C-alpha positions as CSV (number, residue, x, y, z in Angstrom):
1,M,-177.7,-11.2,148.6
2,K,-174.7,-9.5,150.0
3,A,-171.4,-11.3,151.0
4,S,-170.2,-11.4,154.9
5,A,-168.7,-8.6,156.7
6,T,-165.6,-10.7,157.0
7,Y,-165.8,-11.2,153.3
8,L,-165.5,-7.3,152.6
9,Y,-163.1,-6.5,155.4
10,L,-160.9,-9.9,155.0
11,L,-161.7,-11.2,151.9
12,A,-161.7,-14.4,153.1
13,P,-164.1,-16.3,151.5
14,I,-162.3,-14.7,148.1
15,I,-159.1,-16.3,149.1
16,L,-161.1,-19.3,149.8
17,W,-163.4,-20.1,146.3
18,F,-159.8,-20.7,144.7
19,S,-158.5,-23.4,147.3
20,V,-161.7,-25.1,146.3
21,S,-161.5,-27.9,143.7
22,V,-164.0,-27.0,141.0
23,A,-166.0,-29.8,139.3
24,A,-167.5,-28.8,136.1
25,S,-171.5,-30.2,136.3
26,T,-174.0,-29.9,133.2
27,A,-175.6,-27.1,135.0
28,V,-176.1,-24.1,133.0
29,L,-175.2,-20.2,134.7
30,E,-178.5,-18.8,135.2
31,E,-177.5,-15.0,133.2
32,K,-179.9,-12.4,134.0
33,E,-182.3,-11.4,130.9
34,L,-180.8,-9.3,128.3
35,V,-182.6,-5.9,127.6
36,C,-181.9,-5.3,123.2
37,F,-182.3,-2.2,122.1
38,S,-182.4,-0.2,118.7
39,Y,-178.5,-0.7,118.4
40,G,-178.0,-4.4,120.2
41,C,-178.2,-5.7,123.5
42,P,-175.8,-4.9,126.0
43,Q,-174.1,-7.3,128.5
44,L,-173.7,-5.4,131.6
45,P,-171.3,-7.5,134.3
46,E,-172.1,-9.1,137.5
47,D,-170.9,-8.1,140.9
48,L,-168.5,-10.5,142.6
49,I,-169.4,-9.2,146.0
50,E,-172.8,-10.9,145.7
51,E,-172.8,-14.6,146.7
52,D,-175.3,-15.9,144.2
53,V,-172.9,-15.0,141.6
54,Q,-170.1,-16.7,143.7
55,I,-172.3,-19.8,143.5
56,K,-172.7,-19.2,140.0
57,L,-169.8,-19.7,138.9
58,G,-168.8,-22.5,141.1
59,Y,-166.4,-20.7,144.0
60,S,-168.3,-21.8,147.1
61,D,-166.9,-23.0,150.3
62,D,-169.3,-26.0,149.7
63,P,-168.1,-28.9,148.7
64,S,-171.1,-30.0,147.0
65,T,-171.1,-27.1,145.1
66,T,-170.2,-27.6,141.8
67,A,-169.4,-25.0,138.9
68,A,-172.0,-23.8,136.8
69,L,-171.2,-23.8,132.9
70,L,-171.7,-20.4,130.6
71,D,-174.1,-21.6,128.0
72,T,-172.5,-22.3,125.0
73,S,-175.4,-23.6,123.2
74,N,-175.1,-20.7,120.4
75,G,-171.6,-21.0,119.7
76,P,-168.7,-20.1,121.6
77,I,-168.5,-18.0,124.3
78,R,-166.6,-14.8,122.6
79,S,-166.7,-12.1,125.4
80,A,-167.2,-11.6,129.4
81,T,-167.3,-9.1,131.7
82,L,-167.0,-8.8,135.6
83,T,-166.9,-6.4,138.4
84,L,-166.4,-6.0,142.0
85,T,-167.4,-3.6,144.6
86,G,-164.8,-1.6,146.4
87,Y,-164.1,-0.9,150.5
88,K,-163.5,2.8,151.1
89,G,-164.4,3.0,155.0
90,G,-167.3,3.1,156.5
91,K,-170.5,0.8,156.9
92,L,-170.7,-2.1,154.5
93,A,-174.2,-1.3,153.7
94,D,-173.0,2.4,152.2
95,Q,-170.4,0.8,149.9
96,I,-171.1,1.6,146.2
97,N,-169.3,0.5,143.4
98,Q,-169.1,3.2,140.9
99,D,-167.6,1.3,138.0
100,R,-169.4,0.4,135.2
101,A,-168.8,-1.9,131.9
102,L,-170.8,-2.8,128.9
103,I,-170.2,-5.0,125.5
104,V,-172.7,-4.8,123.1
105,A,-171.8,-7.7,119.9
106,P,-173.3,-7.6,117.5
107,Y,-173.5,-3.9,117.5
108,H,-175.8,-2.1,114.8
109,E,-176.0,1.4,114.0
110,L,-179.6,2.4,115.1
111,N,-181.7,2.3,111.1
112,N,-179.7,-0.6,110.4
113,W,-181.4,-3.4,113.3
114,S,-184.3,-5.0,114.1
115,S,-185.2,-7.3,117.3
116,S,-186.4,-9.9,114.1
117,S,-183.6,-12.0,112.9
118,E,-185.7,-12.3,109.8
119,E,-185.6,-8.5,109.1
120,N,-181.8,-8.4,109.6
121,E,-180.7,-10.6,106.4
122,G,-177.9,-9.5,104.8
123,D,-176.9,-6.9,107.2
124,D,-173.4,-6.9,107.5
125,S,-173.1,-5.3,110.8
126,G,-172.9,-8.6,112.5
127,N,-169.3,-8.9,113.7
128,N,-168.9,-5.0,114.8
129,I,-168.5,-4.5,118.2
130,L,-168.8,-1.7,121.0
131,M,-167.6,-2.5,124.3
132,G,-165.7,-0.1,127.1
133,V,-165.2,0.8,130.9
134,F,-166.0,3.6,132.8
135,D,-165.0,4.4,136.3
136,G,-167.1,6.6,138.3
137,H,-165.3,8.4,140.7
138,S,-166.2,11.6,143.4
139,K,-169.6,11.6,144.9
140,G,-172.1,10.9,142.2
141,G,-169.4,9.4,140.1
142,E,-171.6,6.0,139.2
143,K,-174.4,8.7,138.4
144,V,-172.1,9.9,135.5
145,S,-171.2,6.3,134.7
146,Q,-174.8,4.8,134.8
147,F,-175.6,8.0,132.1
148,V,-172.5,7.3,129.9
149,I,-173.5,3.9,129.6
150,E,-177.1,4.0,128.6
151,E,-176.4,6.9,126.3
152,L,-173.1,6.5,124.2
153,P,-174.2,3.4,122.8
154,K,-177.3,5.0,121.5
155,R,-175.6,7.9,120.5
156,L,-172.6,6.6,118.7
157,A,-175.0,4.7,116.5
158,D,-176.7,7.5,116.0
159,G,-174.1,8.8,114.7
160,L,-172.8,5.9,112.5
161,S,-176.2,5.7,111.0
162,D,-175.9,9.2,109.8
163,I,-172.4,8.5,108.7
164,A,-173.4,5.3,106.2
165,A,-176.4,7.7,104.7
166,T,-174.3,10.1,104.1
167,N,-171.6,8.3,102.7
168,K,-173.3,5.5,100.5
169,G,-173.4,2.9,103.2
170,E,-168.9,3.3,104.1
171,Y,-167.9,4.3,107.7
172,K,-165.5,7.2,106.6
173,E,-162.6,7.0,109.1
174,Q,-162.1,10.6,109.5
175,S,-165.6,10.4,110.2
176,V,-165.7,7.8,113.1
177,R,-162.8,9.6,114.8
178,D,-164.7,13.0,114.7
179,L,-168.2,11.2,116.0
180,L,-166.6,9.6,118.6
181,N,-164.7,12.9,120.1
182,Q,-168.1,14.4,119.7
183,T,-169.8,12.1,121.8
184,F,-167.6,12.2,124.5
185,V,-167.7,16.0,124.1
186,E,-171.8,16.3,124.2
187,L,-172.0,13.0,127.0
188,D,-169.7,15.4,129.7
189,R,-171.9,18.6,128.4
190,D,-174.9,16.6,129.6
191,V,-174.0,14.3,132.9
192,P,-177.0,14.6,135.4
193,V,-174.7,16.0,137.9
194,G,-173.2,19.4,139.0
195,E,-170.0,20.6,139.9
196,N,-168.8,16.9,140.9
197,G,-168.8,13.9,139.7
198,G,-167.3,12.2,136.4
199,C,-165.9,8.9,135.3
200,T,-163.5,7.8,133.0
201,A,-164.4,6.5,129.3
202,S,-162.0,3.7,127.8
203,V,-163.6,2.3,124.5
204,L,-163.4,0.2,121.8
205,L,-165.7,0.2,118.2
206,K,-164.7,-2.2,116.2
207,L,-166.0,-1.9,112.5
208,G,-165.7,-3.7,109.7
209,P,-162.0,-4.4,110.1
210,K,-161.3,-1.1,111.7
211,L,-160.9,-0.9,115.1
212,Y,-161.5,2.4,117.1
213,V,-159.8,2.8,120.4
214,A,-161.0,6.0,122.7
215,N,-159.8,6.7,126.0
216,A,-160.3,9.9,128.4
217,G,-159.2,9.1,132.1
218,D,-156.4,6.9,133.5
219,S,-158.7,3.3,132.5
220,Q,-157.0,1.2,129.8
221,T,-158.0,-0.7,126.9
222,F,-154.9,-2.9,124.8
223,V,-155.6,-5.0,121.9
224,A,-153.7,-8.5,122.1
225,I,-152.6,-11.2,119.1
226,F,-153.1,-14.6,120.8
227,N,-151.0,-17.5,119.1
228,S,-152.6,-20.3,119.1
229,V,-149.1,-22.7,118.6
230,T,-147.5,-21.0,121.5
231,N,-150.5,-20.1,123.9
232,E,-148.9,-17.0,124.5
233,S,-150.1,-13.1,123.5
234,E,-148.8,-10.0,122.0
235,V,-149.9,-6.7,123.0
236,V,-149.9,-4.4,119.8
237,Y,-151.4,-1.6,121.3
238,I,-152.6,-0.2,124.9
239,T,-154.0,3.2,125.8
240,R,-152.0,6.0,127.4
241,E,-153.2,6.5,130.9
242,D,-154.2,10.6,130.6
243,K,-152.4,11.6,134.1
244,P,-151.5,15.6,134.8
245,N,-147.9,15.2,134.6
246,L,-147.9,14.4,131.0
247,P,-146.4,17.4,129.6
248,D,-148.8,17.9,127.1
249,E,-151.2,17.6,129.7
250,K,-149.6,19.5,132.6
251,K,-149.5,22.3,129.9
252,R,-152.9,22.6,129.1
253,V,-154.4,22.3,132.6
254,E,-152.0,25.3,134.0
255,S,-152.4,27.3,130.5
256,M,-156.4,27.4,132.1
257,G,-155.8,28.1,135.5
258,G,-155.0,24.9,137.1
259,T,-153.0,23.4,139.3
260,V,-150.5,20.4,139.0
261,Y,-149.6,18.7,141.7
262,I,-146.5,15.8,141.1
263,P,-145.7,13.5,144.1
264,P,-142.1,13.2,145.3
265,P,-139.6,10.9,144.1
266,E,-140.2,8.8,147.6
267,K,-143.8,8.3,146.7
268,P,-143.2,6.6,143.0
269,N,-146.9,4.8,143.7
270,A,-148.6,8.4,144.4
271,S,-150.7,9.5,141.7
272,S,-149.9,13.1,139.8
273,R,-153.5,15.1,140.3
274,V,-155.4,18.5,139.3
275,V,-155.9,20.6,142.2
276,I,-158.6,22.9,142.6
277,Y,-159.2,24.9,145.1
278,D,-162.2,26.8,146.9
279,Y,-161.8,29.9,148.6
280,K,-165.1,30.7,150.2
281,T,-164.1,27.2,152.0
282,G,-160.7,26.8,151.4
283,Y,-161.2,23.4,150.6
284,R,-158.8,21.8,148.4
285,S,-159.4,18.7,146.3
286,G,-157.4,16.8,143.6
287,L,-158.5,14.3,140.7
288,A,-156.4,12.1,139.4
289,M,-156.2,12.1,135.5
290,S,-156.4,14.8,133.2
291,R,-158.8,13.8,131.2
292,S,-162.8,12.4,132.0
293,I,-166.6,12.9,131.7
294,G,-168.1,15.3,133.9
295,D,-166.0,16.7,136.7
296,R,-167.1,20.5,135.8
297,A,-165.2,21.9,138.6
298,F,-162.1,20.3,137.0
299,G,-163.2,20.9,133.8
300,K,-163.0,24.7,134.4
301,K,-159.2,24.0,135.0
302,G,-158.3,22.2,132.0
303,V,-159.9,18.5,132.2
304,I,-161.3,17.8,129.4
305,P,-163.6,15.2,128.0
306,D,-161.8,14.7,124.3
307,P,-160.5,11.2,124.1
308,L,-157.2,10.4,122.1
309,I,-158.3,8.2,119.5
310,E,-156.1,5.2,117.9
311,V,-157.0,3.5,114.4
312,L,-155.9,-0.4,113.6
313,D,-156.5,-2.6,111.0
314,L,-157.4,-6.3,111.5
315,N,-156.2,-6.8,108.1
316,D,-152.7,-5.4,109.1
317,L,-152.5,-6.7,112.1
318,M,-152.8,-10.3,110.9
319,N,-150.8,-9.5,107.7
320,K,-148.0,-8.5,110.2
321,H,-148.4,-11.1,112.5
322,G,-149.9,-14.2,110.6
323,T,-148.2,-17.2,108.9
324,K,-148.3,-16.9,105.1
325,E,-147.9,-20.6,103.1
326,C,-146.7,-19.8,99.5
327,E,-146.5,-21.5,96.7
328,F,-145.6,-21.2,92.8
329,D,-145.3,-23.6,89.7
330,E,-141.5,-24.2,89.3
331,F,-141.9,-25.8,86.0
332,D,-143.7,-22.7,84.9
333,E,-140.7,-19.5,84.4
334,N,-143.8,-17.0,84.1
335,S,-145.6,-18.4,87.6
336,E,-146.1,-16.2,90.3
337,E,-146.1,-16.7,93.9
338,V,-149.4,-17.3,95.4
339,C,-149.0,-16.9,99.5
340,V,-152.2,-17.4,102.0
341,M,-152.3,-16.3,105.6
342,D,-153.2,-19.0,107.8
343,A,-156.1,-17.5,110.0
344,N,-156.0,-20.3,112.2
345,E,-153.1,-19.6,114.0
346,F,-153.3,-15.8,115.1
347,K,-156.2,-14.4,117.0
348,V,-157.2,-10.9,118.0
349,Y,-158.7,-10.0,121.2
350,V,-159.2,-6.8,123.3
351,V,-159.1,-6.1,126.8
352,S,-160.4,-3.1,129.1
353,G,-159.7,-2.2,133.1
354,T,-160.8,0.2,135.2
355,D,-157.3,1.4,137.1
356,G,-158.8,-1.3,139.7
357,M,-157.1,-3.6,137.9
358,M,-154.6,-1.9,135.7
359,D,-153.4,-0.8,138.9
360,E,-152.3,-3.7,140.4
361,V,-152.6,-6.4,138.0
362,T,-150.1,-6.5,135.4
363,V,-150.5,-6.8,131.2
364,E,-148.9,-9.8,131.3
365,E,-151.0,-11.3,133.9
366,I,-153.7,-10.8,132.4
367,T,-153.2,-11.9,128.7
368,N,-151.2,-15.3,130.2
369,L,-154.7,-16.4,131.8
370,A,-156.9,-14.6,129.4
371,G,-156.3,-15.4,126.0
372,P,-156.0,-19.2,126.2
373,K,-159.1,-18.9,128.4
374,L,-160.7,-17.3,125.7
375,Y,-159.9,-19.7,122.8
376,A,-159.8,-22.8,124.5
377,D,-162.6,-24.9,123.3
378,D,-165.5,-23.3,124.0
379,G,-164.4,-20.3,126.3
380,N,-166.5,-21.3,129.0
381,D,-163.9,-20.9,131.4
382,I,-163.5,-17.0,130.5
383,L,-165.5,-15.5,133.0
384,N,-163.7,-18.0,135.7
385,A,-160.6,-16.4,134.5
386,L,-161.8,-12.5,135.4
387,G,-162.7,-14.1,138.3
388,T,-159.3,-15.1,139.1
389,L,-158.0,-11.7,138.1
390,I,-160.3,-9.6,140.2
391,V,-159.4,-11.7,143.5
392,S,-155.6,-11.1,142.8
393,S,-156.2,-7.6,142.2
394,A,-158.3,-7.2,145.3
395,Q,-155.8,-9.3,147.6
396,R,-153.2,-6.7,146.6
397,W,-155.5,-3.7,147.4
398,G,-155.6,-5.3,151.0
399,S,-158.8,-5.5,153.3
400,R,-158.1,-1.5,154.5
401,Y,-159.5,0.1,151.4
402,R,-160.3,-1.6,147.9
403,D,-161.0,0.3,144.6
404,D,-163.8,-0.9,142.5
405,I,-162.7,-3.3,140.1
406,V,-164.0,-4.0,136.3
407,I,-163.0,-5.7,133.4
408,T,-164.2,-7.0,130.0
409,V,-162.7,-9.3,127.3
410,A,-163.9,-10.0,124.0
411,R,-162.4,-11.9,120.7
412,I,-162.1,-9.6,117.6
413,A,-161.2,-12.2,115.1
């Protein structure tokens, strides 16, 4: 059930939602039945464009509607994702959401998990996570982003199984790096479109204490430390936006025959682009990123799928930011000081968002809202927090044009 024309053009219901006093009830949000695969059960975003989603979250102009709570019977909410279809002109019925996202938690290698909980006893991969956002663009971009969310988890799980088998159950860091790069490249090779259509990919893979962040394009992922005492967050890592004007990217594109457009200073909000020309038709097209999956026509001119990969260690993060409580026996001159980290004070979480979110809402705005909500009580307000962020972004885009928006957030520690 789609929202009204007024909603799409003027965002009026979005604005109205948050002027309504929402009372919590004991109702449970009806979630779509999860479809599980050999690697786990992917959590996909619902779309705020749908009125039933608005109502289920308690954002309604009907005063009799009360907020529905997420089901926390199985423990606190540890992850959430939400999207909003954009408006790009034309008929309302023709609007297509090209953004995709997924969270798989827990995430298992292909040969290390069964749908039977009894068979999973002793499996130490229960804390592993795969999450990411994928911003489709150009004609057929939604086919590419959909292909990626279906294939990426399977191919990574298969590769991780091979790595574990080769290394006696261990995930060697360089092997995982190589697997991520190989998977992005193979997905780029296999996308089910022709010359046009592509998507970004901003992915986090947690394996034990290691966080692998792989990014291609202008979507972004960041890792943050949440201080439960001050309710504040510190961003410790954020992916770069792969833009054509960056010196290394520009050099590669131009070396492969591509042209880089750099907007003039009087257009500070405009993006640099890789520009290609069709000399048969005289048509010129541009891509606002230097790395992506798909976009074969641009791939011939230096746009590559290879992600930039960063590896963070949770133990290092906690040792750096945690509080140590140290004791020693002052009456024993041979006593050594013993220090223990306070694991309750600092938490780690990850956020991924497409440029529909990240171009309009600051990282500080996201952490100020998402951090406290994610760790407050059972975390049932986190989906509403994501709704607030999406609404803020949508309002800043305006009603004449609005990009698709998707955001994901997950507790890591």
